[in-house]
mmCIF file as Biopython writes it, N, C-alpha, C and O atoms, coordinates in Angstrom:
data_model
#
loop_
_atom_site.group_PDB
_atom_site.id
_atom_site.type_symbol
_atom_site.label_atom_id
_atom_site.label_alt_id
_atom_site.label_comp_id
_atom_site.label_asym_id
_atom_site.label_entity_id
_atom_site.label_seq_id
_atom_site.pdbx_PDB_ins_code
_atom_site.Cartn_x
_atom_site.Cartn_y
_atom_site.Cartn_z
_atom_site.occupancy
_atom_site.B_iso_or_equiv
_atom_site.auth_seq_id
_atom_site.auth_asym_id
_atom_site.pdbx_PDB_model_num
ATOM 1   N N  . UNK A ? 1  ? -4.270  58.315 -80.284 1.0 0.0 1  A 1 
ATOM 2   C CA . UNK A ? 1  ? -5.580  57.676 -80.314 1.0 0.0 1  A 1 
ATOM 3   C C  . UNK A ? 1  ? -6.713  58.628 -80.302 1.0 0.0 1  A 1 
ATOM 4   O O  . UNK A ? 1  ? -6.755  59.498 -79.432 1.0 0.0 1  A 1 
ATOM 5   N N  . UNK A ? 2  ? -7.656  58.524 -81.223 1.0 0.0 2  A 1 
ATOM 6   C CA . UNK A ? 2  ? -8.794  59.482 -81.202 1.0 0.0 2  A 1 
ATOM 7   C C  . UNK A ? 2  ? -9.736  59.179 -80.097 1.0 0.0 2  A 1 
ATOM 8   O O  . UNK A ? 2  ? -9.714  58.107 -79.492 1.0 0.0 2  A 1 
ATOM 9   N N  . UNK A ? 3  ? -10.609 60.198 -79.832 1.0 0.0 3  A 1 
ATOM 10  C CA . UNK A ? 3  ? -11.650 59.996 -78.887 1.0 0.0 3  A 1 
ATOM 11  C C  . UNK A ? 3  ? -12.626 58.887 -79.219 1.0 0.0 3  A 1 
ATOM 12  O O  . UNK A ? 3  ? -13.149 58.226 -78.322 1.0 0.0 3  A 1 
ATOM 13  N N  . UNK A ? 4  ? -12.877 58.676 -80.505 1.0 0.0 4  A 1 
ATOM 14  C CA . UNK A ? 4  ? -13.737 57.644 -81.023 1.0 0.0 4  A 1 
ATOM 15  C C  . UNK A ? 4  ? -13.076 56.296 -80.656 1.0 0.0 4  A 1 
ATOM 16  O O  . UNK A ? 4  ? -13.746 55.403 -80.137 1.0 0.0 4  A 1 
ATOM 17  N N  . UNK A ? 5  ? -11.818 56.155 -80.913 1.0 0.0 5  A 1 
ATOM 18  C CA . UNK A ? 5  ? -11.089 54.919 -80.619 1.0 0.0 5  A 1 
ATOM 19  C C  . UNK A ? 5  ? -11.077 54.659 -79.156 1.0 0.0 5  A 1 
ATOM 20  O O  . UNK A ? 5  ? -11.260 53.519 -78.728 1.0 0.0 5  A 1 
ATOM 21  N N  . UNK A ? 6  ? -10.868 55.668 -78.376 1.0 0.0 6  A 1 
ATOM 22  C CA . UNK A ? 6  ? -10.903 55.453 -76.882 1.0 0.0 6  A 1 
ATOM 23  C C  . UNK A ? 6  ? -12.250 55.078 -76.407 1.0 0.0 6  A 1 
ATOM 24  O O  . UNK A ? 6  ? -12.317 54.235 -75.513 1.0 0.0 6  A 1 
ATOM 25  N N  . UNK A ? 7  ? -13.348 55.600 -76.895 1.0 0.0 7  A 1 
ATOM 26  C CA . UNK A ? 7  ? -14.663 55.180 -76.604 1.0 0.0 7  A 1 
ATOM 27  C C  . UNK A ? 7  ? -14.914 53.711 -76.993 1.0 0.0 7  A 1 
ATOM 28  O O  . UNK A ? 7  ? -15.418 52.925 -76.191 1.0 0.0 7  A 1 
ATOM 29  N N  . UNK A ? 8  ? -14.576 53.382 -78.152 1.0 0.0 8  A 1 
ATOM 30  C CA . UNK A ? 8  ? -14.761 52.011 -78.658 1.0 0.0 8  A 1 
ATOM 31  C C  . UNK A ? 8  ? -14.032 51.028 -77.747 1.0 0.0 8  A 1 
ATOM 32  O O  . UNK A ? 8  ? -14.578 50.003 -77.340 1.0 0.0 8  A 1 
ATOM 33  N N  . UNK A ? 9  ? -12.812 51.363 -77.446 1.0 0.0 9  A 1 
ATOM 34  C CA . UNK A ? 9  ? -11.991 50.500 -76.590 1.0 0.0 9  A 1 
ATOM 35  C C  . UNK A ? 9  ? -12.560 50.404 -75.154 1.0 0.0 9  A 1 
ATOM 36  O O  . UNK A ? 9  ? -12.579 49.322 -74.567 1.0 0.0 9  A 1 
ATOM 37  N N  . UNK A ? 10 ? -13.007 51.509 -74.613 1.0 0.0 10 A 1 
ATOM 38  C CA . UNK A ? 10 ? -13.562 51.533 -73.297 1.0 0.0 10 A 1 
ATOM 39  C C  . UNK A ? 10 ? -14.843 50.668 -73.242 1.0 0.0 10 A 1 
ATOM 40  O O  . UNK A ? 10 ? -15.022 49.877 -72.315 1.0 0.0 10 A 1 
ATOM 41  N N  . UNK A ? 11 ? -15.739 50.832 -74.258 1.0 0.0 11 A 1 
ATOM 42  C CA . UNK A ? 11 ? -16.933 50.061 -74.268 1.0 0.0 11 A 1 
ATOM 43  C C  . UNK A ? 11 ? -16.720 48.567 -74.301 1.0 0.0 11 A 1 
ATOM 44  O O  . UNK A ? 11 ? -17.494 47.798 -73.730 1.0 0.0 11 A 1 
ATOM 45  N N  . UNK A ? 12 ? -15.660 48.166 -74.977 1.0 0.0 12 A 1 
ATOM 46  C CA . UNK A ? 12 ? -15.363 46.745 -75.047 1.0 0.0 12 A 1 
ATOM 47  C C  . UNK A ? 12 ? -14.365 46.170 -74.109 1.0 0.0 12 A 1 
ATOM 48  O O  . UNK A ? 12 ? -14.122 44.964 -74.142 1.0 0.0 12 A 1 
ATOM 49  N N  . UNK A ? 13 ? -13.778 46.966 -73.278 1.0 0.0 13 A 1 
ATOM 50  C CA . UNK A ? 13 ? -12.832 46.549 -72.268 1.0 0.0 13 A 1 
ATOM 51  C C  . UNK A ? 13 ? -13.521 45.604 -71.314 1.0 0.0 13 A 1 
ATOM 52  O O  . UNK A ? 13 ? -14.654 45.860 -70.907 1.0 0.0 13 A 1 
ATOM 53  N N  . UNK A ? 14 ? -12.892 44.558 -70.959 1.0 0.0 14 A 1 
ATOM 54  C CA . UNK A ? 14 ? -13.478 43.582 -70.027 1.0 0.0 14 A 1 
ATOM 55  C C  . UNK A ? 14 ? -12.976 43.961 -68.554 1.0 0.0 14 A 1 
ATOM 56  O O  . UNK A ? 14 ? -11.792 44.224 -68.345 1.0 0.0 14 A 1 
ATOM 57  N N  . UNK A ? 15 ? -13.890 43.972 -67.607 1.0 0.0 15 A 1 
ATOM 58  C CA . UNK A ? 15 ? -13.607 44.206 -66.285 1.0 0.0 15 A 1 
ATOM 59  C C  . UNK A ? 15 ? -12.649 43.091 -65.746 1.0 0.0 15 A 1 
ATOM 60  O O  . UNK A ? 15 ? -13.065 41.933 -65.732 1.0 0.0 15 A 1 
ATOM 61  N N  . UNK A ? 16 ? -11.469 43.364 -65.330 1.0 0.0 16 A 1 
ATOM 62  C CA . UNK A ? 16 ? -10.526 42.349 -64.932 1.0 0.0 16 A 1 
ATOM 63  C C  . UNK A ? 16 ? -10.569 41.794 -63.561 1.0 0.0 16 A 1 
ATOM 64  O O  . UNK A ? 16 ? -9.911  40.799 -63.258 1.0 0.0 16 A 1 
ATOM 65  N N  . UNK A ? 17 ? -11.379 42.458 -62.679 1.0 0.0 17 A 1 
ATOM 66  C CA . UNK A ? 17 ? -11.510 41.961 -61.342 1.0 0.0 17 A 1 
ATOM 67  C C  . UNK A ? 17 ? -12.791 42.245 -60.685 1.0 0.0 17 A 1 
ATOM 68  O O  . UNK A ? 17 ? -13.618 42.945 -61.269 1.0 0.0 17 A 1 
ATOM 69  N N  . UNK A ? 18 ? -13.041 41.731 -59.450 1.0 0.0 18 A 1 
ATOM 70  C CA . UNK A ? 18 ? -14.184 42.100 -58.710 1.0 0.0 18 A 1 
ATOM 71  C C  . UNK A ? 18 ? -15.452 41.296 -59.067 1.0 0.0 18 A 1 
ATOM 72  O O  . UNK A ? 18 ? -15.422 40.299 -59.789 1.0 0.0 18 A 1 
ATOM 73  N N  . UNK A ? 19 ? -16.531 41.790 -58.525 1.0 0.0 19 A 1 
ATOM 74  C CA . UNK A ? 19 ? -17.782 41.165 -58.628 1.0 0.0 19 A 1 
ATOM 75  C C  . UNK A ? 19 ? -18.274 40.943 -60.056 1.0 0.0 19 A 1 
ATOM 76  O O  . UNK A ? 19 ? -18.967 39.970 -60.353 1.0 0.0 19 A 1 
ATOM 77  N N  . UNK A ? 20 ? -17.883 41.904 -60.954 1.0 0.0 20 A 1 
ATOM 78  C CA . UNK A ? 20 ? -18.369 41.848 -62.318 1.0 0.0 20 A 1 
ATOM 79  C C  . UNK A ? 20 ? -17.159 41.503 -63.231 1.0 0.0 20 A 1 
ATOM 80  O O  . UNK A ? 20 ? -17.160 41.934 -64.384 1.0 0.0 20 A 1 
ATOM 81  N N  . UNK A ? 21 ? -16.183 40.788 -62.799 1.0 0.0 21 A 1 
ATOM 82  C CA . UNK A ? 21 ? -15.030 40.346 -63.656 1.0 0.0 21 A 1 
ATOM 83  C C  . UNK A ? 21 ? -15.597 39.623 -64.840 1.0 0.0 21 A 1 
ATOM 84  O O  . UNK A ? 21 ? -16.510 38.810 -64.700 1.0 0.0 21 A 1 
ATOM 85  N N  . UNK A ? 22 ? -15.056 39.916 -66.037 1.0 0.0 22 A 1 
ATOM 86  C CA . UNK A ? 22 ? -15.443 39.269 -67.273 1.0 0.0 22 A 1 
ATOM 87  C C  . UNK A ? 22 ? -16.563 40.030 -68.022 1.0 0.0 22 A 1 
ATOM 88  O O  . UNK A ? 22 ? -16.858 39.709 -69.173 1.0 0.0 22 A 1 
ATOM 89  N N  . UNK A ? 23 ? -17.155 40.986 -67.405 1.0 0.0 23 A 1 
ATOM 90  C CA . UNK A ? 23 ? -18.174 41.745 -68.159 1.0 0.0 23 A 1 
ATOM 91  C C  . UNK A ? 23 ? -17.488 42.975 -68.887 1.0 0.0 23 A 1 
ATOM 92  O O  . UNK A ? 23 ? -16.468 43.501 -68.443 1.0 0.0 23 A 1 
ATOM 93  N N  . UNK A ? 24 ? -18.099 43.370 -69.984 1.0 0.0 24 A 1 
ATOM 94  C CA . UNK A ? 24 ? -17.588 44.572 -70.666 1.0 0.0 24 A 1 
ATOM 95  C C  . UNK A ? 24 ? -18.022 45.733 -69.834 1.0 0.0 24 A 1 
ATOM 96  O O  . UNK A ? 24 ? -19.053 45.695 -69.162 1.0 0.0 24 A 1 
ATOM 97  N N  . UNK A ? 25 ? -17.196 46.804 -69.885 1.0 0.0 25 A 1 
ATOM 98  C CA . UNK A ? 25 ? -17.420 47.921 -69.068 1.0 0.0 25 A 1 
ATOM 99  C C  . UNK A ? 25 ? -18.791 48.629 -69.305 1.0 0.0 25 A 1 
ATOM 100 O O  . UNK A ? 25 ? -19.384 49.177 -68.375 1.0 0.0 25 A 1 
ATOM 101 N N  . UNK A ? 26 ? -19.266 48.600 -70.564 1.0 0.0 26 A 1 
ATOM 102 C CA . UNK A ? 26 ? -20.543 49.183 -70.860 1.0 0.0 26 A 1 
ATOM 103 C C  . UNK A ? 26 ? -21.686 48.412 -70.172 1.0 0.0 26 A 1 
ATOM 104 O O  . UNK A ? 26 ? -22.754 48.952 -69.885 1.0 0.0 26 A 1 
ATOM 105 N N  . UNK A ? 27 ? -21.408 47.149 -69.930 1.0 0.0 27 A 1 
ATOM 106 C CA . UNK A ? 27 ? -22.477 46.267 -69.324 1.0 0.0 27 A 1 
ATOM 107 C C  . UNK A ? 27 ? -22.444 46.278 -67.762 1.0 0.0 27 A 1 
ATOM 108 O O  . UNK A ? 27 ? -23.247 45.585 -67.137 1.0 0.0 27 A 1 
ATOM 109 N N  . UNK A ? 28 ? -21.558 47.028 -67.151 1.0 0.0 28 A 1 
ATOM 110 C CA . UNK A ? 28 ? -21.534 47.118 -65.723 1.0 0.0 28 A 1 
ATOM 111 C C  . UNK A ? 28 ? -22.723 47.830 -65.242 1.0 0.0 28 A 1 
ATOM 112 O O  . UNK A ? 28 ? -23.154 48.772 -65.907 1.0 0.0 28 A 1 
ATOM 113 N N  . UNK A ? 29 ? -23.339 47.444 -64.064 1.0 0.0 29 A 1 
ATOM 114 C CA . UNK A ? 29 ? -24.531 48.101 -63.514 1.0 0.0 29 A 1 
ATOM 115 C C  . UNK A ? 29 ? -24.105 49.497 -63.096 1.0 0.0 29 A 1 
ATOM 116 O O  . UNK A ? 29 ? -23.001 49.709 -62.592 1.0 0.0 29 A 1 
ATOM 117 N N  . UNK A ? 30 ? -25.026 50.463 -63.322 1.0 0.0 30 A 1 
ATOM 118 C CA . UNK A ? 30 ? -24.760 51.876 -62.910 1.0 0.0 30 A 1 
ATOM 119 C C  . UNK A ? 30 ? -24.412 52.018 -61.437 1.0 0.0 30 A 1 
ATOM 120 O O  . UNK A ? 30 ? -23.533 52.815 -61.110 1.0 0.0 30 A 1 
ATOM 121 N N  . UNK A ? 31 ? -25.058 51.282 -60.523 1.0 0.0 31 A 1 
ATOM 122 C CA . UNK A ? 31 ? -24.699 51.413 -59.053 1.0 0.0 31 A 1 
ATOM 123 C C  . UNK A ? 31 ? -23.287 50.971 -58.822 1.0 0.0 31 A 1 
ATOM 124 O O  . UNK A ? 31 ? -22.664 51.497 -57.900 1.0 0.0 31 A 1 
ATOM 125 N N  . UNK A ? 32 ? -22.743 50.091 -59.540 1.0 0.0 32 A 1 
ATOM 126 C CA . UNK A ? 32 ? -21.355 49.726 -59.350 1.0 0.0 32 A 1 
ATOM 127 C C  . UNK A ? 32 ? -20.361 50.852 -59.829 1.0 0.0 32 A 1 
ATOM 128 O O  . UNK A ? 32 ? -19.336 51.116 -59.200 1.0 0.0 32 A 1 
ATOM 129 N N  . UNK A ? 33 ? -20.719 51.469 -60.941 1.0 0.0 33 A 1 
ATOM 130 C CA . UNK A ? 33 ? -19.929 52.616 -61.368 1.0 0.0 33 A 1 
ATOM 131 C C  . UNK A ? 33 ? -20.066 53.800 -60.346 1.0 0.0 33 A 1 
ATOM 132 O O  . UNK A ? 33 ? -19.093 54.481 -60.022 1.0 0.0 33 A 1 
ATOM 133 N N  . UNK A ? 34 ? -21.238 53.990 -59.894 1.0 0.0 34 A 1 
ATOM 134 C CA . UNK A ? 34 ? -21.538 55.066 -58.809 1.0 0.0 34 A 1 
ATOM 135 C C  . UNK A ? 34 ? -20.674 54.842 -57.614 1.0 0.0 34 A 1 
ATOM 136 O O  . UNK A ? 34 ? -20.136 55.797 -57.052 1.0 0.0 34 A 1 
ATOM 137 N N  . UNK A ? 35 ? -20.520 53.580 -57.196 1.0 0.0 35 A 1 
ATOM 138 C CA . UNK A ? 35 ? -19.761 53.160 -56.064 1.0 0.0 35 A 1 
ATOM 139 C C  . UNK A ? 35 ? -18.240 53.555 -56.358 1.0 0.0 35 A 1 
ATOM 140 O O  . UNK A ? 35 ? -17.577 54.176 -55.527 1.0 0.0 35 A 1 
ATOM 141 N N  . UNK A ? 36 ? -17.774 53.186 -57.494 1.0 0.0 36 A 1 
ATOM 142 C CA . UNK A ? 36 ? -16.373 53.545 -57.896 1.0 0.0 36 A 1 
ATOM 143 C C  . UNK A ? 36 ? -16.219 55.045 -57.872 1.0 0.0 36 A 1 
ATOM 144 O O  . UNK A ? 36 ? -15.220 55.556 -57.366 1.0 0.0 36 A 1 
ATOM 145 N N  . UNK A ? 37 ? -17.201 55.772 -58.415 1.0 0.0 37 A 1 
ATOM 146 C CA . UNK A ? 37 ? -17.139 57.237 -58.393 1.0 0.0 37 A 1 
ATOM 147 C C  . UNK A ? 37 ? -17.034 57.794 -57.037 1.0 0.0 37 A 1 
ATOM 148 O O  . UNK A ? 37 ? -16.328 58.780 -56.826 1.0 0.0 37 A 1 
ATOM 149 N N  . UNK A ? 38 ? -17.706 57.206 -56.104 1.0 0.0 38 A 1 
ATOM 150 C CA . UNK A ? 38 ? -17.635 57.761 -54.667 1.0 0.0 38 A 1 
ATOM 151 C C  . UNK A ? 38 ? -16.372 57.286 -53.945 1.0 0.0 38 A 1 
ATOM 152 O O  . UNK A ? 38 ? -15.898 57.996 -53.058 1.0 0.0 38 A 1 
ATOM 153 N N  . UNK A ? 39 ? -15.807 56.131 -54.276 1.0 0.0 39 A 1 
ATOM 154 C CA . UNK A ? 39 ? -14.645 55.559 -53.641 1.0 0.0 39 A 1 
ATOM 155 C C  . UNK A ? 39 ? -13.383 55.966 -54.314 1.0 0.0 39 A 1 
ATOM 156 O O  . UNK A ? 39 ? -12.334 55.952 -53.670 1.0 0.0 39 A 1 
ATOM 157 N N  . UNK A ? 40 ? -13.406 56.335 -55.593 1.0 0.0 40 A 1 
ATOM 158 C CA . UNK A ? 40 ? -12.234 56.567 -56.354 1.0 0.0 40 A 1 
ATOM 159 C C  . UNK A ? 40 ? -11.993 55.479 -57.408 1.0 0.0 40 A 1 
ATOM 160 O O  . UNK A ? 40 ? -11.936 54.289 -57.098 1.0 0.0 40 A 1 
ATOM 161 N N  . UNK A ? 41 ? -11.858 55.907 -58.615 1.0 0.0 41 A 1 
ATOM 162 C CA . UNK A ? 41 ? -11.583 54.974 -59.731 1.0 0.0 41 A 1 
ATOM 163 C C  . UNK A ? 41 ? -10.148 54.468 -59.593 1.0 0.0 41 A 1 
ATOM 164 O O  . UNK A ? 41 ? -9.308  55.194 -59.061 1.0 0.0 41 A 1 
ATOM 165 N N  . UNK A ? 42 ? -9.828  53.244 -60.052 1.0 0.0 42 A 1 
ATOM 166 C CA . UNK A ? 42 ? -8.479  52.819 -60.029 1.0 0.0 42 A 1 
ATOM 167 C C  . UNK A ? 42 ? -7.531  53.720 -60.818 1.0 0.0 42 A 1 
ATOM 168 O O  . UNK A ? 42 ? -7.973  54.526 -61.637 1.0 0.0 42 A 1 
ATOM 169 N N  . UNK A ? 43 ? -6.229  53.582 -60.571 1.0 0.0 43 A 1 
ATOM 170 C CA . UNK A ? 43 ? -5.235  54.412 -61.318 1.0 0.0 43 A 1 
ATOM 171 C C  . UNK A ? 43 ? -5.080  53.907 -62.724 1.0 0.0 43 A 1 
ATOM 172 O O  . UNK A ? 43 ? -5.249  52.708 -62.950 1.0 0.0 43 A 1 
ATOM 173 N N  . UNK A ? 44 ? -4.776  54.726 -63.657 1.0 0.0 44 A 1 
ATOM 174 C CA . UNK A ? 44 ? -4.391  54.309 -64.945 1.0 0.0 44 A 1 
ATOM 175 C C  . UNK A ? 44 ? -5.515  54.216 -66.025 1.0 0.0 44 A 1 
ATOM 176 O O  . UNK A ? 44 ? -6.578  54.822 -65.888 1.0 0.0 44 A 1 
ATOM 177 N N  . UNK A ? 45 ? -5.243  53.460 -67.064 1.0 0.0 45 A 1 
ATOM 178 C CA . UNK A ? 45 ? -6.179  53.386 -68.183 1.0 0.0 45 A 1 
ATOM 179 C C  . UNK A ? 45 ? -7.545  52.803 -67.760 1.0 0.0 45 A 1 
ATOM 180 O O  . UNK A ? 45 ? -8.581  53.296 -68.209 1.0 0.0 45 A 1 
ATOM 181 N N  . UNK A ? 46 ? -7.562  51.759 -66.902 1.0 0.0 46 A 1 
ATOM 182 C CA . UNK A ? 46 ? -8.877  51.125 -66.510 1.0 0.0 46 A 1 
ATOM 183 C C  . UNK A ? 46 ? -9.684  52.135 -65.749 1.0 0.0 46 A 1 
ATOM 184 O O  . UNK A ? 46 ? -10.896 52.206 -65.953 1.0 0.0 46 A 1 
ATOM 185 N N  . UNK A ? 47 ? -9.066  52.948 -64.855 1.0 0.0 47 A 1 
ATOM 186 C CA . UNK A ? 47 ? -9.768  53.983 -64.117 1.0 0.0 47 A 1 
ATOM 187 C C  . UNK A ? 47 ? -10.368 55.022 -65.058 1.0 0.0 47 A 1 
ATOM 188 O O  . UNK A ? 47 ? -11.517 55.432 -64.900 1.0 0.0 47 A 1 
ATOM 189 N N  . UNK A ? 48 ? -9.576  55.436 -66.032 1.0 0.0 48 A 1 
ATOM 190 C CA . UNK A ? 48 ? -10.085 56.434 -66.991 1.0 0.0 48 A 1 
ATOM 191 C C  . UNK A ? 48 ? -11.318 55.846 -67.752 1.0 0.0 48 A 1 
ATOM 192 O O  . UNK A ? 48 ? -12.323 56.532 -67.940 1.0 0.0 48 A 1 
ATOM 193 N N  . UNK A ? 49 ? -11.216 54.614 -68.161 1.0 0.0 49 A 1 
ATOM 194 C CA . UNK A ? 49 ? -12.292 53.977 -68.881 1.0 0.0 49 A 1 
ATOM 195 C C  . UNK A ? 49 ? -13.534 53.719 -67.962 1.0 0.0 49 A 1 
ATOM 196 O O  . UNK A ? 49 ? -14.660 53.838 -68.444 1.0 0.0 49 A 1 
ATOM 197 N N  . UNK A ? 50 ? -13.370 53.393 -66.747 1.0 0.0 50 A 1 
ATOM 198 C CA . UNK A ? 50 ? -14.547 53.273 -65.774 1.0 0.0 50 A 1 
ATOM 199 C C  . UNK A ? 50 ? -15.123 54.628 -65.603 1.0 0.0 50 A 1 
ATOM 200 O O  . UNK A ? 50 ? -16.347 54.734 -65.530 1.0 0.0 50 A 1 
ATOM 201 N N  . UNK A ? 51 ? -14.341 55.703 -65.530 1.0 0.0 51 A 1 
ATOM 202 C CA . UNK A ? 51 ? -14.871 57.045 -65.264 1.0 0.0 51 A 1 
ATOM 203 C C  . UNK A ? 51 ? -15.705 57.466 -66.515 1.0 0.0 51 A 1 
ATOM 204 O O  . UNK A ? 51 ? -16.730 58.139 -66.406 1.0 0.0 51 A 1 
ATOM 205 N N  . UNK A ? 52 ? -15.199 57.025 -67.729 1.0 0.0 52 A 1 
ATOM 206 C CA . UNK A ? 52 ? -15.884 57.358 -68.975 1.0 0.0 52 A 1 
ATOM 207 C C  . UNK A ? 52 ? -17.275 56.670 -68.991 1.0 0.0 52 A 1 
ATOM 208 O O  . UNK A ? 52 ? -18.278 57.259 -69.396 1.0 0.0 52 A 1 
ATOM 209 N N  . UNK A ? 53 ? -17.287 55.409 -68.537 1.0 0.0 53 A 1 
ATOM 210 C CA . UNK A ? 53 ? -18.553 54.621 -68.566 1.0 0.0 53 A 1 
ATOM 211 C C  . UNK A ? 53 ? -19.504 55.217 -67.462 1.0 0.0 53 A 1 
ATOM 212 O O  . UNK A ? 53 ? -20.725 55.189 -67.619 1.0 0.0 53 A 1 
ATOM 213 N N  . UNK A ? 54 ? -18.956 55.719 -66.422 1.0 0.0 54 A 1 
ATOM 214 C CA . UNK A ? 54 ? -19.800 56.392 -65.441 1.0 0.0 54 A 1 
ATOM 215 C C  . UNK A ? 54 ? -20.557 57.613 -66.078 1.0 0.0 54 A 1 
ATOM 216 O O  . UNK A ? 54 ? -21.751 57.833 -65.876 1.0 0.0 54 A 1 
ATOM 217 N N  . UNK A ? 55 ? -19.756 58.368 -66.852 1.0 0.0 55 A 1 
ATOM 218 C CA . UNK A ? 55 ? -20.343 59.580 -67.498 1.0 0.0 55 A 1 
ATOM 219 C C  . UNK A ? 55 ? -21.423 59.081 -68.565 1.0 0.0 55 A 1 
ATOM 220 O O  . UNK A ? 55 ? -22.501 59.655 -68.724 1.0 0.0 55 A 1 
ATOM 221 N N  . UNK A ? 56 ? -21.035 57.996 -69.250 1.0 0.0 56 A 1 
ATOM 222 C CA . UNK A ? 56 ? -21.943 57.495 -70.335 1.0 0.0 56 A 1 
ATOM 223 C C  . UNK A ? 56 ? -23.358 57.185 -69.716 1.0 0.0 56 A 1 
ATOM 224 O O  . UNK A ? 56 ? -24.410 57.589 -70.210 1.0 0.0 56 A 1 
ATOM 225 N N  . UNK A ? 57 ? -23.261 56.428 -68.589 1.0 0.0 57 A 1 
ATOM 226 C CA . UNK A ? 57 ? -24.504 55.943 -67.912 1.0 0.0 57 A 1 
ATOM 227 C C  . UNK A ? 57 ? -25.248 57.193 -67.224 1.0 0.0 57 A 1 
ATOM 228 O O  . UNK A ? 57 ? -26.467 57.336 -67.323 1.0 0.0 57 A 1 
ATOM 229 N N  . UNK A ? 58 ? -24.467 58.039 -66.558 1.0 0.0 58 A 1 
ATOM 230 C CA . UNK A ? 58 ? -25.022 59.188 -66.004 1.0 0.0 58 A 1 
ATOM 231 C C  . UNK A ? 58 ? -25.837 60.040 -66.971 1.0 0.0 58 A 1 
ATOM 232 O O  . UNK A ? 58 ? -26.884 60.586 -66.624 1.0 0.0 58 A 1 
ATOM 233 N N  . UNK A ? 59 ? -25.338 60.131 -68.155 1.0 0.0 59 A 1 
ATOM 234 C CA . UNK A ? 59 ? -25.981 60.915 -69.155 1.0 0.0 59 A 1 
ATOM 235 C C  . UNK A ? 59 ? -26.942 60.142 -70.111 1.0 0.0 59 A 1 
ATOM 236 O O  . UNK A ? 59 ? -27.394 60.673 -71.126 1.0 0.0 59 A 1 
ATOM 237 N N  . UNK A ? 60 ? -27.224 58.902 -69.751 1.0 0.0 60 A 1 
ATOM 238 C CA . UNK A ? 60 ? -28.247 58.123 -70.492 1.0 0.0 60 A 1 
ATOM 239 C C  . UNK A ? 60 ? -27.825 57.712 -71.870 1.0 0.0 60 A 1 
ATOM 240 O O  . UNK A ? 60 ? -28.679 57.549 -72.741 1.0 0.0 60 A 1 
ATOM 241 N N  . UNK A ? 61 ? -26.544 57.534 -72.111 1.0 0.0 61 A 1 
ATOM 242 C CA . UNK A ? 61 ? -26.096 57.248 -73.460 1.0 0.0 61 A 1 
ATOM 243 C C  . UNK A ? 61 ? -25.764 55.732 -73.726 1.0 0.0 61 A 1 
ATOM 244 O O  . UNK A ? 61 ? -25.285 55.362 -74.798 1.0 0.0 61 A 1 
ATOM 245 N N  . UNK A ? 62 ? -26.035 54.909 -72.725 1.0 0.0 62 A 1 
ATOM 246 C CA . UNK A ? 62 ? -25.743 53.434 -72.836 1.0 0.0 62 A 1 
ATOM 247 C C  . UNK A ? 62 ? -26.346 52.800 -74.039 1.0 0.0 62 A 1 
ATOM 248 O O  . UNK A ? 62 ? -25.663 52.126 -74.811 1.0 0.0 62 A 1 
ATOM 249 N N  . UNK A ? 63 ? -27.694 53.021 -74.217 1.0 0.0 63 A 1 
ATOM 250 C CA . UNK A ? 63 ? -28.321 52.306 -75.362 1.0 0.0 63 A 1 
ATOM 251 C C  . UNK A ? 63 ? -27.825 52.758 -76.664 1.0 0.0 63 A 1 
ATOM 252 O O  . UNK A ? 63 ? -27.781 51.977 -77.615 1.0 0.0 63 A 1 
ATOM 253 N N  . UNK A ? 64 ? -27.442 54.002 -76.759 1.0 0.0 64 A 1 
ATOM 254 C CA . UNK A ? 64 ? -26.852 54.586 -78.018 1.0 0.0 64 A 1 
ATOM 255 C C  . UNK A ? 64 ? -25.503 53.836 -78.356 1.0 0.0 64 A 1 
ATOM 256 O O  . UNK A ? 64 ? -25.186 53.617 -79.525 1.0 0.0 64 A 1 
ATOM 257 N N  . UNK A ? 65 ? -24.742 53.463 -77.310 1.0 0.0 65 A 1 
ATOM 258 C CA . UNK A ? 65 ? -23.447 52.861 -77.548 1.0 0.0 65 A 1 
ATOM 259 C C  . UNK A ? 65 ? -23.433 51.336 -77.607 1.0 0.0 65 A 1 
ATOM 260 O O  . UNK A ? 65 ? -22.398 50.742 -77.909 1.0 0.0 65 A 1 
ATOM 261 N N  . UNK A ? 66 ? -24.616 50.668 -77.313 1.0 0.0 66 A 1 
ATOM 262 C CA . UNK A ? 66 ? -24.731 49.242 -77.351 1.0 0.0 66 A 1 
ATOM 263 C C  . UNK A ? 66 ? -24.264 48.622 -78.712 1.0 0.0 66 A 1 
ATOM 264 O O  . UNK A ? 66 ? -23.612 47.578 -78.740 1.0 0.0 66 A 1 
ATOM 265 N N  . UNK A ? 67 ? -24.630 49.316 -79.850 1.0 0.0 67 A 1 
ATOM 266 C CA . UNK A ? 67 ? -24.174 48.707 -81.094 1.0 0.0 67 A 1 
ATOM 267 C C  . UNK A ? 67 ? -22.735 48.551 -81.244 1.0 0.0 67 A 1 
ATOM 268 O O  . UNK A ? 67 ? -22.287 47.771 -82.085 1.0 0.0 67 A 1 
ATOM 269 N N  . UNK A ? 68 ? -21.950 49.268 -80.456 1.0 0.0 68 A 1 
ATOM 270 C CA . UNK A ? 68 ? -20.441 49.295 -80.525 1.0 0.0 68 A 1 
ATOM 271 C C  . UNK A ? 68 ? -19.832 48.002 -79.809 1.0 0.0 68 A 1 
ATOM 272 O O  . UNK A ? 68 ? -18.658 47.671 -79.977 1.0 0.0 68 A 1 
ATOM 273 N N  . UNK A ? 69 ? -20.677 47.337 -79.042 1.0 0.0 69 A 1 
ATOM 274 C CA . UNK A ? 69 ? -20.196 46.066 -78.417 1.0 0.0 69 A 1 
ATOM 275 C C  . UNK A ? 69 ? -19.752 45.092 -79.369 1.0 0.0 69 A 1 
ATOM 276 O O  . UNK A ? 69 ? -20.440 44.882 -80.368 1.0 0.0 69 A 1 
ATOM 277 N N  . UNK A ? 70 ? -18.604 44.430 -79.159 1.0 0.0 70 A 1 
ATOM 278 C CA . UNK A ? 70 ? -18.170 43.325 -79.961 1.0 0.0 70 A 1 
ATOM 279 C C  . UNK A ? 70 ? -18.289 42.040 -79.191 1.0 0.0 70 A 1 
ATOM 280 O O  . UNK A ? 70 ? -18.342 42.043 -77.961 1.0 0.0 70 A 1 
ATOM 281 N N  . UNK A ? 71 ? -18.330 40.946 -79.908 1.0 0.0 71 A 1 
ATOM 282 C CA . UNK A ? 71 ? -18.522 39.607 -79.232 1.0 0.0 71 A 1 
ATOM 283 C C  . UNK A ? 71 ? -17.163 39.119 -78.760 1.0 0.0 71 A 1 
ATOM 284 O O  . UNK A ? 71 ? -17.064 38.040 -78.176 1.0 0.0 71 A 1 
#
């Protein structure tokens, strides 16, 4: 899988649990991702995707990626 495909998939991945269950990862609030960063991301693919979204928001790239969101 290419980096582009991984990014597209991460942007559109739905959060499966917690306070923001049902939201796409790109739409998670930055403080929530910062909390995960401090506590540790979950194991596996979801953790990798959350870490990627943390980096996206940290670097101010969220608005640039919003066109990638699917309904």
